[in-house]
Backbone as CSV, one residue per row, in Angstrom:
resi,resn,N_x,N_y,N_z,CA_x,CA_y,CA_z,C_x,C_y,C_z
1,UNK,-29.663,-10.882,46.100,-30.316,-11.641,46.642,-31.289,-12.545,45.438
2,UNK,-31.320,-13.668,45.454,-32.121,-14.339,44.603,-33.540,-14.710,45.237
3,UNK,-34.669,-14.173,44.355,-35.845,-14.282,45.025,-36.840,-14.592,43.815
4,UNK,-37.517,-15.875,44.233,-38.463,-16.459,43.223,-40.020,-16.084,43.819
5,UNK,-40.455,-15.770,42.466,-42.132,-15.373,42.793,-43.136,-15.961,41.815
6,UNK,-43.952,-16.626,42.533,-45.081,-17.269,41.856,-46.163,-16.206,41.620
7,UNK,-46.760,-16.270,40.602,-47.911,-15.067,40.212,-47.153,-13.972,40.015
8,UNK,-46.016,-13.855,39.505,-45.033,-12.574,39.017,-45.667,-11.892,37.630
9,UNK,-46.632,-12.525,37.168,-47.065,-11.865,35.950,-48.187,-10.963,36.305
10,UNK,-48.926,-11.075,37.593,-50.115,-10.751,37.941,-49.974,-9.154,38.263
11,UNK,-50.944,-8.752,38.630,-51.100,-7.198,38.962,-49.959,-6.825,40.046
12,UNK,-49.912,-7.455,41.093,-49.159,-7.361,42.282,-47.714,-7.875,42.012
13,UNK,-47.558,-9.243,41.379,-46.409,-9.612,40.955,-45.618,-8.957,39.978
14,UNK,-46.168,-8.105,38.879,-45.497,-7.128,38.092,-44.747,-6.088,38.888
15,UNK,-45.434,-5.397,39.606,-45.091,-4.505,40.301,-43.912,-4.931,41.234
16,UNK,-43.975,-5.742,42.175,-42.991,-6.431,42.824,-41.760,-6.569,42.231
17,UNK,-41.929,-7.347,40.962,-40.940,-7.964,40.190,-39.842,-6.582,39.779
18,UNK,-40.635,-5.570,39.402,-40.089,-4.594,38.680,-39.254,-3.736,40.150
19,UNK,-39.980,-3.720,41.236,-39.390,-2.943,42.433,-38.030,-3.782,42.996
20,UNK,-38.262,-4.598,43.131,-37.134,-5.588,43.740,-35.950,-5.725,42.708
21,UNK,-36.180,-5.720,41.513,-35.250,-5.685,40.230,-34.320,-4.526,40.483
22,UNK,-35.192,-3.439,40.643,-34.709,-1.945,40.632,-33.654,-1.712,41.711
23,UNK,-34.014,-2.732,43.066,-32.925,-2.815,44.057,-31.935,-3.424,43.836
24,UNK,-31.883,-4.300,42.664,-30.449,-5.121,42.506,-30.748,-6.365,42.987
25,UNK,-31.957,-7.013,43.219,-32.235,-8.590,43.356,-32.468,-9.091,42.098
26,UNK,-31.903,-10.329,41.990,-32.244,-11.237,40.863,-33.801,-11.984,41.045
27,UNK,-34.525,-11.694,40.432,-36.049,-12.059,40.648,-36.266,-13.380,39.320
28,UNK,-36.513,-14.518,39.719,-37.134,-15.518,38.681,-38.634,-15.864,39.022
29,UNK,-39.186,-15.791,38.104,-40.905,-15.892,37.908,-40.959,-17.215,37.962
30,UNK,-41.656,-17.918,38.779,-42.291,-19.433,38.857,-43.558,-19.264,38.033
31,UNK,-43.271,-19.730,36.820,-44.518,-19.814,35.949,-45.317,-20.884,36.300
32,UNK,-46.601,-20.700,35.723,-47.536,-21.809,36.094,-47.183,-23.031,35.483
33,UNK,-46.463,-23.191,34.459,-46.011,-24.483,33.837,-45.252,-25.425,35.023
34,UNK,-44.526,-24.504,35.619,-43.418,-25.120,36.490,-44.224,-25.947,37.717
35,UNK,-45.674,-25.713,37.634,-46.280,-26.381,38.951,-46.848,-27.718,38.238
36,UNK,-46.564,-28.250,37.000,-46.959,-29.278,36.789,-46.153,-30.614,37.194
37,UNK,-46.675,-31.596,37.653,-45.720,-32.705,37.930,-44.747,-33.137,37.304
38,UNK,-44.545,-33.095,35.804,-43.273,-33.355,35.089,-42.399,-32.468,35.271
39,UNK,-42.800,-31.246,35.869,-41.707,-30.133,36.111,-41.139,-30.163,37.459
40,UNK,-41.353,-31.022,38.310,-40.924,-31.046,39.855,-39.251,-30.739,39.855
41,UNK,-38.459,-31.327,38.977,-37.159,-31.197,39.062,-36.720,-29.782,38.883
42,UNK,-37.291,-29.092,37.826,-36.907,-27.652,37.420,-37.206,-26.598,38.658
43,UNK,-38.303,-27.069,39.110,-38.977,-26.146,39.901,-37.926,-26.174,41.479
44,UNK,-37.635,-27.556,41.729,-36.957,-27.842,42.871,-35.606,-27.109,42.405
45,UNK,-34.996,-27.122,41.470,-33.765,-26.311,41.096,-33.541,-24.846,41.427
46,UNK,-34.709,-24.479,41.018,-34.985,-22.876,41.122,-35.227,-22.639,42.608
47,UNK,-36.263,-23.389,43.289,-36.154,-23.192,44.877,-34.808,-23.354,45.529
48,UNK,-33.939,-24.286,45.442,-32.714,-24.674,45.769,-31.876,-23.443,45.625
49,UNK,-32.102,-22.671,44.771,-31.108,-21.552,44.441,-31.701,-20.103,44.878
50,UNK,-32.868,-20.053,45.584,-33.306,-18.906,46.026,-33.358,-18.840,47.351
51,UNK,-33.058,-17.513,47.938,-33.027,-17.187,49.170,-34.366,-16.867,49.840
52,UNK,-35.095,-16.343,48.976,-36.604,-15.902,49.298,-37.677,-16.424,48.156
53,UNK,-38.785,-17.004,48.661,-39.787,-17.258,47.840,-40.938,-16.481,48.367
54,UNK,-41.609,-16.020,47.043,-42.677,-15.144,47.627,-44.104,-15.631,46.896
55,UNK,-45.007,-16.127,47.313,-46.100,-16.858,46.771,-47.227,-15.860,46.418
56,UNK,-47.390,-15.350,45.337,-48.550,-14.717,45.026,-49.750,-15.342,44.175
57,UNK,-49.445,-16.595,44.008,-50.364,-17.222,42.945,-51.675,-17.377,43.470
58,UNK,-52.857,-17.134,42.369,-54.134,-17.071,42.812,-55.011,-16.498,41.786
59,UNK,-56.189,-17.036,41.502,-57.092,-16.374,40.461,-57.627,-15.249,41.142
60,UNK,-58.132,-14.084,40.283,-58.545,-12.955,40.809,-60.010,-13.022,41.426
61,UNK,-60.246,-12.157,42.773,-61.334,-12.386,43.326,-62.487,-11.579,42.749
62,UNK,-61.880,-10.620,41.696,-62.710,-9.740,41.363,-63.398,-10.394,39.916
63,UNK,-64.551,-11.303,40.150,-64.838,-12.101,39.204,-66.294,-12.558,39.736
64,UNK,-67.369,-13.029,38.787,-68.391,-13.729,39.299,-68.021,-14.985,39.908
65,UNK,-68.517,-15.142,41.040,-68.027,-16.482,41.686,-69.112,-17.674,41.325
66,UNK,-69.146,-18.262,40.163,-70.080,-19.440,39.892,-69.255,-20.662,40.511
67,UNK,-70.091,-21.767,40.415,-69.399,-22.752,41.258,-68.130,-23.183,40.623
68,UNK,-68.140,-23.113,39.205,-66.635,-23.414,38.696,-65.578,-22.760,39.016
69,UNK,-66.115,-21.469,39.181,-64.955,-20.340,39.530,-64.730,-20.322,40.793
70,UNK,-65.416,-20.633,41.724,-65.042,-20.767,43.083,-64.015,-22.194,43.016
71,UNK,-64.205,-23.052,42.279,-63.275,-24.297,42.423,-61.869,-23.719,41.842
72,UNK,-61.936,-22.796,40.897,-60.582,-22.399,40.268,-60.042,-21.214,41.342
73,UNK,-60.599,-20.350,42.380,-60.295,-19.960,43.311,-59.696,-20.658,44.163
74,UNK,-60.029,-22.022,44.538,-59.395,-22.824,45.444,-58.225,-23.393,45.120
75,UNK,-58.490,-24.262,43.802,-57.272,-24.974,43.177,-55.948,-23.912,42.904
76,UNK,-56.299,-22.728,42.425,-55.286,-21.918,42.223,-54.438,-21.310,43.489
77,UNK,-54.903,-21.445,44.242,-54.225,-21.193,45.673,-53.700,-22.400,46.326
78,UNK,-54.301,-23.305,46.511,-54.192,-24.523,47.348,-53.164,-25.392,46.872
79,UNK,-53.346,-25.751,45.413,-52.415,-26.662,44.806,-51.168,-26.041,44.683
80,UNK,-51.168,-24.894,44.199,-49.839,-24.057,44.060,-49.129,-23.925,45.063
81,UNK,-49.693,-23.488,46.340,-49.108,-23.480,47.509,-48.597,-24.911,48.306
82,UNK,-49.274,-25.987,47.911,-48.946,-27.149,48.491,-47.719,-27.538,47.764
83,UNK,-47.732,-27.408,46.492,-46.588,-27.769,45.636,-45.345,-27.085,46.029
84,UNK,-45.560,-25.844,46.105,-44.457,-24.994,46.566,-43.757,-25.283,47.881
85,UNK,-44.371,-25.508,48.840,-44.059,-26.073,50.117,-43.571,-27.316,50.012
86,UNK,-44.201,-28.169,49.381,-43.566,-29.507,49.086,-41.977,-29.639,48.763
87,UNK,-41.930,-28.647,47.590,-40.661,-28.406,47.030,-39.430,-27.883,47.825
88,UNK,-40.302,-26.844,48.932,-39.230,-26.190,49.910,-38.984,-27.225,50.839
89,UNK,-39.629,-28.127,51.098,-39.473,-29.028,52.176,-38.270,-30.224,51.809
90,UNK,-38.378,-30.392,50.367,-37.439,-31.593,50.056,-36.465,-30.954,49.547
91,UNK,-36.123,-29.577,49.497,-34.946,-29.388,48.807,-33.803,-29.282,49.608
92,UNK,-32.435,-29.608,49.248,-31.347,-29.939,50.014,-30.986,-28.473,50.650
93,UNK,-31.140,-27.450,49.892,-30.627,-26.358,50.136,-32.113,-25.444,50.216
94,UNK,-32.599,-24.971,51.239,-33.817,-24.607,51.473,-33.881,-23.015,51.613
95,UNK,-34.835,-22.116,51.136,-34.910,-20.696,50.987,-34.842,-20.318,52.657
96,UNK,-34.462,-19.005,52.945,-34.396,-18.559,54.135,-35.760,-18.064,54.592
97,UNK,-36.741,-17.836,53.586,-37.774,-17.040,53.753,-38.836,-17.441,52.682
98,UNK,-40.097,-17.602,53.382,-41.362,-17.788,52.268,-42.307,-17.071,52.925
99,UNK,-42.773,-16.016,52.074,-43.666,-15.110,52.160,-44.933,-15.557,51.098
100,UNK,-45.957,-16.102,52.024,-47.100,-16.703,51.384,-48.378,-15.622,51.668
101,UNK,-48.862,-14.965,50.525,-49.870,-14.244,50.605,-51.365,-14.752,50.702
102,UNK,-51.968,-14.196,51.734,-53.542,-14.314,52.095,-54.286,-13.128,51.872
103,UNK,-55.412,-12.937,52.545,-56.347,-11.758,52.572,-56.889,-11.540,53.560
104,UNK,-57.196,-10.178,54.023,-58.001,-10.127,55.187,-59.258,-10.393,55.340
105,UNK,-59.676,-10.995,54.101,-61.071,-11.558,54.025,-61.094,-12.815,55.053
106,UNK,-60.033,-13.374,55.682,-60.105,-14.226,56.850,-60.752,-13.950,58.018
107,UNK,-60.575,-12.486,58.152,-61.353,-11.957,59.469,-62.917,-11.747,59.600
108,UNK,-63.587,-11.699,60.684,-64.920,-11.725,60.246,-65.357,-10.155,60.044
109,UNK,-66.557,-9.821,59.486,-67.076,-8.617,58.837,-67.928,-8.005,59.939
110,UNK,-67.738,-8.055,61.349,-68.548,-7.628,62.174,-68.307,-6.245,62.704
111,UNK,-67.466,-5.585,62.225,-67.212,-3.939,62.615,-65.978,-4.102,63.819
112,UNK,-65.939,-5.084,64.311,-64.552,-5.108,65.284,-63.439,-4.902,64.587
113,UNK,-62.535,-4.362,65.226,-61.115,-4.078,64.647,-60.260,-5.447,65.064
114,UNK,-59.498,-6.151,63.943,-58.831,-7.004,63.939,-57.353,-7.139,63.762
115,UNK,-56.291,-7.506,64.469,-55.199,-7.390,64.331,-54.421,-8.833,63.841
116,UNK,-53.102,-8.989,63.978,-52.507,-10.293,64.020,-52.778,-11.204,65.278
117,UNK,-52.828,-10.376,66.468,-52.887,-11.144,67.331,-54.456,-11.782,67.687
118,UNK,-55.225,-11.432,66.893,-56.624,-12.019,67.110,-56.872,-13.266,66.333
119,UNK,-57.256,-14.403,66.889,-57.108,-15.645,66.108,-58.642,-15.906,65.505
120,UNK,-59.510,-15.079,65.894,-60.909,-15.177,65.324,-61.015,-15.025,63.779
121,UNK,-61.786,-16.065,63.236,-61.853,-16.336,61.785,-63.261,-16.030,61.422
122,UNK,-63.654,-15.425,60.273,-64.860,-15.065,59.794,-65.874,-16.269,59.378
123,UNK,-66.938,-16.122,58.663,-67.667,-17.063,58.117,-67.628,-16.949,56.753
124,UNK,-67.817,-17.833,55.865,-68.271,-17.759,54.571,-67.048,-18.326,53.775
125,UNK,-67.094,-18.301,52.463,-66.464,-18.996,51.515,-65.153,-18.193,51.504
126,UNK,-65.142,-17.121,51.595,-63.597,-16.133,51.587,-62.987,-16.449,52.671
127,UNK,-63.423,-16.495,54.007,-62.841,-16.792,55.340,-62.214,-18.433,55.338
128,UNK,-63.108,-19.265,54.680,-62.800,-20.595,54.580,-61.729,-20.818,53.436
129,UNK,-61.682,-19.847,52.445,-60.477,-20.028,51.453,-58.974,-19.626,51.929
130,UNK,-59.090,-18.379,52.730,-58.097,-17.942,53.203,-57.428,-18.869,54.314
131,UNK,-58.156,-19.604,55.106,-57.740,-20.468,56.292,-57.202,-21.744,55.429
132,UNK,-57.622,-22.231,54.403,-57.256,-23.385,53.661,-55.685,-22.980,53.105
133,UNK,-55.667,-21.951,52.584,-54.485,-21.388,51.697,-53.207,-21.036,52.791
134,UNK,-53.791,-20.669,53.985,-52.714,-20.270,55.044,-52.412,-21.766,55.682
135,UNK,-53.137,-22.655,55.743,-52.768,-23.802,56.312,-51.782,-24.580,55.440
136,UNK,-51.984,-24.512,54.387,-50.977,-25.247,53.264,-49.509,-24.424,53.437
137,UNK,-49.558,-23.213,53.781,-48.186,-22.491,53.844,-47.697,-22.876,55.098
138,UNK,-48.423,-22.980,56.092,-47.994,-23.429,57.616,-47.435,-24.891,57.558
139,UNK,-47.319,-25.670,56.442,-46.641,-26.909,56.322,-45.250,-26.817,56.120
140,UNK,-44.918,-25.710,55.613,-43.516,-25.209,55.355,-42.593,-25.656,56.613
141,UNK,-41.199,-26.198,56.206,-40.448,-26.538,57.185,-39.917,-25.401,58.030
142,UNK,-39.703,-25.729,59.294,-39.406,-24.825,60.338,-37.755,-24.368,59.950
143,UNK,-37.164,-24.801,58.953,-35.836,-24.416,58.690,-36.125,-23.032,57.835
144,UNK,-37.244,-22.994,57.380,-37.591,-21.789,56.325,-38.482,-20.713,57.156
145,UNK,-38.154,-19.546,57.386,-38.990,-18.642,58.169,-40.090,-18.329,57.221
146,UNK,-41.322,-18.386,58.022,-42.664,-18.260,57.183,-43.290,-16.860,57.632
147,UNK,-43.768,-16.047,56.631,-44.524,-15.071,56.861,-45.809,-15.066,56.025
148,UNK,-46.832,-14.976,56.541,-48.004,-14.832,55.820,-48.701,-13.352,55.738
149,UNK,-48.795,-12.879,54.594,-49.241,-11.666,54.492,-50.699,-11.523,54.131
150,UNK,-51.588,-10.858,55.112,-52.858,-10.976,54.787,-52.997,-9.381,54.152
151,UNK,-53.301,-9.407,52.846,-53.457,-7.876,52.308,-54.930,-7.661,52.254
152,UNK,-55.155,-6.128,52.015,-56.163,-5.454,52.000,-56.253,-5.292,50.556
153,UNK,-57.349,-4.441,50.067,-57.607,-4.192,48.540,-56.269,-3.216,48.100
154,UNK,-55.510,-3.990,47.058,-54.462,-3.110,46.673,-54.807,-2.303,45.899
155,UNK,-54.283,-0.802,46.119,-54.582,0.324,45.324,-53.507,0.666,44.473
156,UNK,-53.716,1.334,42.997,-52.811,1.691,42.142,-53.660,2.353,41.058
157,UNK,-53.343,3.363,40.393,-53.943,4.163,39.454,-53.925,3.199,38.113
158,UNK,-52.733,2.173,37.920,-52.461,1.713,36.821,-52.924,0.093,36.916
159,UNK,-53.894,-0.375,37.605,-54.232,-1.647,37.641,-55.043,-1.898,38.947
160,UNK,-55.556,-3.198,39.300,-56.162,-3.553,40.350,-57.584,-2.925,40.478
161,UNK,-57.998,-2.921,41.766,-59.520,-2.647,42.060,-59.886,-1.176,41.591
162,UNK,-59.171,-0.066,41.573,-59.475,1.292,41.355,-60.018,1.169,39.624
163,UNK,-59.524,0.385,39.058,-59.616,0.317,37.555,-61.238,0.189,37.527
164,UNK,-62.011,-0.754,37.939,-63.469,-0.825,38.097,-64.256,0.348,38.486
165,UNK,-63.662,1.135,39.489,-64.398,2.165,39.928,-64.287,3.375,39.220
166,UNK,-63.080,3.425,38.307,-62.867,4.466,37.472,-63.757,4.439,36.394
167,UNK,-64.197,3.475,35.980,-65.113,3.249,34.542,-66.377,4.189,34.586
168,UNK,-67.176,4.104,35.753,-68.076,5.350,35.618,-67.730,6.575,35.638
169,UNK,-66.599,6.921,36.295,-65.991,8.248,36.245,-65.648,8.655,35.095
170,UNK,-65.009,7.594,34.278,-64.728,8.182,32.871,-65.806,8.455,31.821
171,UNK,-66.963,7.534,32.264,-68.152,7.478,31.119,-69.005,8.507,31.613
172,UNK,-69.303,8.626,32.848,-70.383,9.286,32.986,-70.232,10.562,34.089
173,UNK,-68.807,10.603,34.488,-68.328,11.553,35.509,-69.017,11.318,36.731
174,UNK,-69.415,10.289,37.241,-70.153,9.807,38.581,-69.329,8.648,39.235
175,UNK,-68.912,9.199,40.449,-68.422,7.966,41.558,-69.643,7.113,41.846
176,UNK,-69.392,5.771,41.776,-70.362,4.769,42.105,-69.901,3.976,43.276
177,UNK,-70.775,4.412,44.383,-70.337,3.370,45.633,-71.704,2.489,45.774
178,UNK,-71.475,1.364,46.509,-72.335,0.355,46.764,-72.957,0.574,48.275
179,UNK,-74.225,0.351,48.138,-75.104,0.495,49.389,-74.603,-0.589,50.822
180,UNK,-74.537,-0.193,51.589,-75.016,0.879,52.328,-73.828,2.080,52.345
181,UNK,-72.580,1.729,52.165,-71.597,2.659,51.931,-70.703,2.547,53.323
182,UNK,-71.228,2.087,54.128,-70.708,2.117,55.552,-69.709,0.996,55.715
183,UNK,-69.568,-0.200,54.614,-68.937,-1.386,54.914,-67.607,-0.875,54.901
184,UNK,-66.561,-1.454,55.598,-65.208,-1.196,55.815,-64.503,-1.482,54.551
185,UNK,-63.366,-0.673,54.093,-62.502,-1.095,52.933,-61.252,-1.084,53.503
186,UNK,-60.552,-2.247,53.866,-59.264,-2.271,54.143,-58.351,-2.083,52.916
187,UNK,-57.589,-1.596,52.807,-56.844,-1.035,51.817,-55.222,-0.924,51.827
188,UNK,-54.549,-1.188,51.162,-52.960,-0.812,50.822,-52.649,-0.150,49.612
189,UNK,-51.590,0.731,49.503,-50.933,1.250,48.329,-50.063,0.151,47.824
190,UNK,-49.992,-0.119,46.441,-49.331,-1.022,46.068,-47.737,-0.676,46.214
191,UNK,-47.332,0.528,46.339,-45.690,0.876,46.914,-45.698,0.263,48.301
192,UNK,-46.673,0.432,49.105,-46.508,-0.320,50.594,-46.545,-1.955,50.394
193,UNK,-47.088,-2.415,49.484,-46.878,-3.637,49.201,-45.613,-4.211,48.878
194,UNK,-45.080,-3.301,48.026,-43.666,-3.528,47.397,-42.691,-3.383,48.807
195,UNK,-42.740,-2.228,49.308,-41.697,-1.543,50.290,-42.083,-2.749,51.559
196,UNK,-43.243,-3.096,52.029,-43.463,-3.802,52.946,-42.824,-5.271,52.892
197,UNK,-42.800,-5.866,51.661,-42.361,-7.332,51.248,-40.805,-7.064,51.699
198,UNK,-40.048,-5.978,51.127,-38.792,-5.786,51.491,-38.355,-5.533,53.093
199,UNK,-39.321,-5.068,53.600,-39.135,-4.868,55.113,-39.208,-5.964,55.627
200,UNK,-40.341,-6.805,55.153,-40.133,-8.201,55.815,-38.882,-9.204,55.413
201,UNK,-38.315,-9.101,54.382,-37.156,-9.646,53.965,-36.183,-9.148,54.839
202,UNK,-35.851,-7.818,55.105,-34.707,-7.289,55.774,-34.931,-7.750,57.334
203,UNK,-36.193,-7.793,57.678,-36.118,-7.797,59.320,-36.300,-9.446,59.638
204,UNK,-35.428,-10.133,60.067,-35.587,-11.609,60.112,-36.557,-11.916,61.432
205,UNK,-36.485,-11.138,62.135,-37.366,-11.373,63.474,-38.938,-11.273,63.306
206,UNK,-39.378,-11.059,62.015,-40.636,-10.784,61.797,-41.057,-12.341,61.155
207,UNK,-42.111,-12.824,61.606,-42.669,-14.169,61.168,-44.078,-14.498,61.481
208,UNK,-44.707,-15.372,60.997,-46.336,-15.672,61.015,-46.866,-14.531,60.472
209,UNK,-48.247,-14.233,60.800,-49.292,-13.537,60.094,-48.855,-11.861,60.223
210,UNK,-48.919,-11.202,59.192,-48.519,-9.867,59.031,-49.701,-9.312,58.096
211,UNK,-50.485,-8.351,58.693,-51.551,-7.572,58.134,-50.733,-6.407,57.177
212,UNK,-50.800,-6.873,55.975,-50.287,-5.837,55.057,-51.675,-4.848,54.458
213,UNK,-51.729,-4.034,55.521,-52.978,-3.211,55.278,-52.428,-1.802,55.533
214,UNK,-53.057,-0.363,55.361,-52.865,0.874,55.729,-53.453,0.887,57.176
215,UNK,-52.952,1.820,57.891,-53.602,2.054,59.495,-54.810,2.937,59.357
216,UNK,-55.032,3.375,58.151,-56.312,4.276,57.982,-57.397,3.321,57.681
217,UNK,-58.490,3.441,58.746,-59.561,2.521,58.562,-60.850,3.527,57.746
218,UNK,-61.143,3.177,56.709,-62.132,4.026,55.991,-63.186,3.230,55.565
219,UNK,-64.324,3.554,55.357,-65.631,3.074,54.673,-65.450,3.104,53.090
220,UNK,-66.060,2.209,52.536,-66.310,1.948,51.029,-66.823,3.482,50.546
221,UNK,-67.702,4.093,51.048,-68.248,5.258,50.524,-67.226,6.462,50.493
222,UNK,-66.620,6.593,51.680,-65.419,7.726,51.904,-64.501,7.633,50.462
223,UNK,-64.070,6.084,50.590,-63.084,5.914,49.535,-63.610,6.388,48.011
224,UNK,-64.804,6.001,47.716,-65.420,6.420,46.362,-65.660,7.851,46.514
225,UNK,-65.980,8.633,47.458,-66.120,9.874,47.282,-64.758,10.738,47.202
226,UNK,-63.962,10.126,47.698,-62.514,10.934,47.450,-61.917,10.440,46.218
227,UNK,-61.993,9.362,45.752,-61.816,9.085,44.220,-62.398,10.019,43.210
228,UNK,-63.749,10.191,43.588,-64.541,10.962,42.583,-63.934,12.383,42.628
229,UNK,-63.932,13.129,43.807,-63.236,14.364,44.030,-61.757,14.335,43.272
230,UNK,-61.091,13.471,43.710,-59.646,13.403,42.872,-59.610,13.672,41.516
231,UNK,-60.533,12.605,40.694,-60.643,12.380,39.353,-61.759,13.449,38.730
232,UNK,-62.194,14.285,39.638,-62.875,15.740,39.333,-64.406,15.043,38.482
233,UNK,-64.781,14.112,39.301,-65.935,13.649,38.738,-67.218,14.697,39.434
234,UNK,-68.466,14.548,39.062,-69.586,15.491,39.268,-70.076,15.273,40.739
235,UNK,-70.337,13.806,41.178,-71.166,13.412,42.369,-70.482,12.128,42.426
236,UNK,-70.978,11.636,43.601,-71.077,10.374,43.839,-72.260,9.899,44.369
237,UNK,-72.878,8.546,43.685,-74.217,8.024,43.781,-74.051,6.658,44.436
238,UNK,-75.157,6.222,45.060,-75.201,5.055,45.628,-76.024,3.978,45.041
239,UNK,-75.485,2.733,44.470,-76.415,1.616,44.132,-76.706,0.779,45.134
240,UNK,-78.024,0.023,44.820,-78.271,-1.032,45.836,-77.434,-2.264,45.723
241,UNK,-77.426,-3.012,46.728,-76.508,-4.289,46.753,-77.005,-5.278,45.702
242,UNK,-78.559,-5.110,45.193,-78.879,-6.383,44.439,-78.312,-5.939,43.122
243,UNK,-77.871,-4.868,42.935,-77.235,-4.760,41.293,-75.925,-5.309,41.318
244,UNK,-75.352,-5.393,42.298,-73.897,-5.923,42.501,-74.112,-7.417,42.616
245,UNK,-74.901,-7.890,43.405,-75.212,-9.257,43.342,-75.744,-10.024,41.929
246,UNK,-76.401,-9.195,41.217,-76.868,-9.591,39.881,-75.605,-9.628,38.906
247,UNK,-74.468,-8.729,39.394,-73.531,-8.822,38.322,-72.346,-9.908,38.886
248,UNK,-72.108,-9.952,39.993,-71.036,-10.848,40.570,-71.541,-12.047,41.485
249,UNK,-72.723,-12.273,41.523,-73.266,-13.369,42.407,-72.585,-13.564,43.720
250,UNK,-72.062,-14.487,44.254,-71.732,-14.604,45.509,-70.377,-13.837,45.604
251,UNK,-69.874,-13.458,44.704,-68.557,-12.643,44.563,-68.688,-11.051,44.869
252,UNK,-70.323,-10.783,45.251,-70.410,-9.517,45.644,-69.934,-9.134,46.844
253,UNK,-69.722,-10.151,47.799,-69.401,-9.888,49.110,-68.034,-9.019,49.310
254,UNK,-67.179,-8.956,48.086,-65.996,-8.369,48.140,-66.201,-6.812,48.102
255,UNK,-67.521,-6.445,47.863,-68.021,-5.060,47.740,-68.891,-4.701,48.748
256,UNK,-69.827,-5.585,49.245,-70.747,-5.371,50.105,-70.239,-5.645,51.691
257,UNK,-69.343,-6.283,51.872,-68.948,-6.504,53.019,-67.470,-6.243,53.176
258,UNK,-66.870,-6.097,54.231,-65.582,-5.652,54.472,-65.269,-6.080,56.140
259,UNK,-63.895,-5.925,56.102,-63.370,-6.066,57.835,-62.487,-4.854,58.153
260,UNK,-62.351,-4.724,59.281,-61.604,-3.692,59.999,-60.429,-4.228,60.607
261,UNK,-59.362,-3.943,59.835,-57.993,-4.548,60.005,-56.915,-3.761,60.251
262,UNK,-56.038,-4.070,61.311,-55.109,-3.020,61.537,-53.729,-3.701,61.618
263,UNK,-52.575,-2.993,61.139,-51.137,-3.474,60.801,-50.410,-3.414,61.957
264,UNK,-50.675,-3.945,63.325,-50.139,-3.762,64.415,-48.786,-4.197,64.368
265,UNK,-48.623,-5.533,63.679,-47.307,-5.857,63.703,-45.990,-5.057,62.947
266,UNK,-46.560,-4.674,61.578,-45.628,-3.553,61.085,-45.082,-2.547,61.896
267,UNK,-46.451,-2.061,62.452,-46.077,-0.558,62.949,-45.373,-0.799,64.198
268,UNK,-45.475,-1.690,64.884,-44.580,-1.987,66.071,-43.232,-2.229,65.787
269,UNK,-42.964,-2.976,64.732,-41.472,-3.173,64.111,-41.012,-1.923,63.443
270,UNK,-41.778,-0.746,63.439,-41.118,0.371,63.062,-41.334,0.723,61.366
271,UNK,-42.045,-0.006,60.901,-42.480,0.334,59.407,-43.316,1.576,59.386
272,UNK,-42.620,2.407,58.192,-43.329,3.630,57.987,-44.117,3.682,56.579
273,UNK,-45.449,3.735,56.596,-46.174,3.616,55.383,-45.793,4.857,54.674
274,UNK,-45.727,4.497,53.097,-45.728,5.484,52.058,-46.925,6.294,52.184
275,UNK,-47.925,5.310,52.210,-49.502,5.976,52.280,-50.193,5.626,53.473
276,UNK,-49.989,6.138,54.543,-50.551,5.742,55.985,-51.909,6.109,56.027
277,UNK,-52.452,7.250,55.171,-53.892,7.728,55.198,-54.290,7.552,53.750
278,UNK,-55.820,7.364,53.341,-56.363,7.352,51.952,-56.190,8.642,51.547
279,UNK,-56.079,9.891,52.282,-55.870,11.302,51.706,-54.468,11.329,51.293
280,UNK,-53.668,10.586,52.017,-52.108,10.613,51.596,-51.940,9.935,50.236
281,UNK,-52.545,8.704,50.036,-52.527,7.974,48.987,-53.064,8.703,47.802
282,UNK,-54.290,9.610,47.917,-54.654,10.194,46.603,-53.612,11.543,46.452
283,UNK,-53.041,11.832,47.469,-52.304,13.082,47.117,-51.136,12.659,46.613
284,UNK,-50.659,11.470,46.806,-49.231,10.774,46.178,-49.437,10.506,44.661
285,UNK,-50.721,9.876,44.475,-50.835,9.764,42.935,-51.152,10.922,42.194
286,UNK,-51.448,11.956,42.684,-51.570,13.164,42.079,-50.447,13.963,42.006
287,UNK,-49.467,13.495,42.772,-48.155,14.471,42.496,-47.215,13.955,41.423
């Protein structure tokens, strides 16, 4: 199967490219340069020869959200998705499937458990960004099956969010959680992201929003405590929110807030998670 991936060089994209290649698929990275206006012809040629397109493009949320960076977060998602969808819609031979990534930040952070059948949207920049991002993907031709995957925090020992949390453990052997610690942390193993994508590709009756998160609902503190124990840290300490706000500005909401999200659609379709619980995840990375 021919699969084109935007954002293929990123943390998720590199893992997914390796995974799909090992399964025997031919993966074509959609490089950033292909999304320039003068490259429309080359992009359309690639899309026309692709069975599946996976859209992972977007600047990292793990950054200080200055006004300039918020603009980059928006443009890196909206413009890329818009051009990708436009190319699909005008292609003579359209891909069978477009998987466009979004985030669980779409949902409210009010402590209520949300799944794919909940239409309620959250408030604030991140929710608005996810909605705008998804709206661009929804303009895709009905001839191409559309799946919007809302990802939780993607976990792997060799990249992603864990790397930031490992720094104090390596330096002072302490796990550092952000107060109050009770904020939810929707998460997913990178292996489940890769396996989940192939599950979506193979199951042609899956469409619309899919929550690509583990079914185990944990708090930020519980996660950091288990990470501390796993890496043989001395203790887990709590730091006040203002420290994170000082470091990340508006981007601190990624750590100080969280959503309760459940993967109802995947479970109903019979998907079996490689890491269904956070304890299972830590057991897997230590084995």
